N, C-alpha and C positions, 0 to 999 in steps of 0.2 A: 783587195783587201779592204780598201778605205770604205766602198759602199756596203760591206757587209758590217763593218763597225758602226756605221752611221744608222743603218737600219736597225740594227740592234738597239742601239741607244734610244731611237725614236720609239720602237715597238715596246721597249721596257718603260719608257715615260708614259706612253699612252696606255699601258696597261695598269700603272702605277695610279695615274689620274682617274682611272675608270673605277679601280677599287676604292679609292678615296671618295670620289662622287657618290657611290654608293653606299659606303658604310659610314660616313661623317656627313654632320651637318654643316655644310659649306654654303656661305653666301652665294645668291646670284648675281653674278658679276654686271648684268644687264641693268639690273634694278639698282645696284649701287652706283653705277656711272650714271644713270638718269637722274638718281637724288641729287649727286654732286653737282651736275650740269645745272638742275633747277636751283639749287642753293647758291652756285655762283652768279647766274643770272640775277637772282633776288638781290644779292650784295652789291652786283655791279649797277642795277638801277636805282638801289637806295642811294648809294655813294656818288651818283654821277651828277656833273656840275648841271644846273638847270641850263636850257638852252636861253639865249638871248633874243627877244623879239625886236627884228630891226625893220619894223613897219614905220 
């Protein structure tokens, strides 16, 4: 009985996700993630302490 309940939940969620993706303008998660990583790297580089030259 448990596998049927889990399969039903998974299929219902998949069906709802497909419907929402086709009928609504949702953002591309990959692009958002890449943008956030770029911004985080830029902030990290701008606030990084300068390296000390020990020559």
